[in-house]
N, C-alpha and C positions, 0 to 999 in steps of 0.2 A: 229820522223819518221825514218824509216830504208830504206836505199837505197839498192834495190835489186842487184845493180852492185857490192856490196861487198860480194855476195854469202854467203858462210857458216859462215862468221864473221860479217854479217850485224847486228847482235844483240849485238855486243860489244859497249860499251858506246862511244868510240872514233869514231865510224862509225854512230852515231846518229846525226840527225839535229833537231833543234827546229824551229818550224813554228808557225805562228799565226793562231787563230781559222779560220779565213777566208781564209786561204791558204791550210787547210787540204784537202779539196775535190780535188783540182787540183793535189796534190801529190798522192792521192789515185788513181786517174785516170791514172797516170803515172807508177802505179805498186809499189809505196812505201807502206810500212807497217806502221801502227800506233801502238805505244806503248800505251798500256792501262793498268790500275791497277784495279783488280777485287774488288768489293765492299765488299764481305764477308771475303775473305781470304787475300786480299791485294797483291796477286800474280800479277807480271807484265808480259804481254805477248805481242807479236807482233800479230796484227790482220790485215787481208787482207780486201780490200773493200767488197768483197763478204760475209764475215762474219759479217760485220757491217749492210749492207742493207738487207741481208738475200736473200735466193733464194726461189721463190714460187713454 
């Protein structure tokens, strides 16, 4: 998870925190971003909650 309080350097490995599966939702609600790896290309990206649940 990436803490938005770190601003432009939130994507740096030193600023990442590890959380359990059951904690992810609470962190997303607080504005943290989830680090996810793509299935096809393996690229790692930070994903916001709105991108995970989708907007209708």
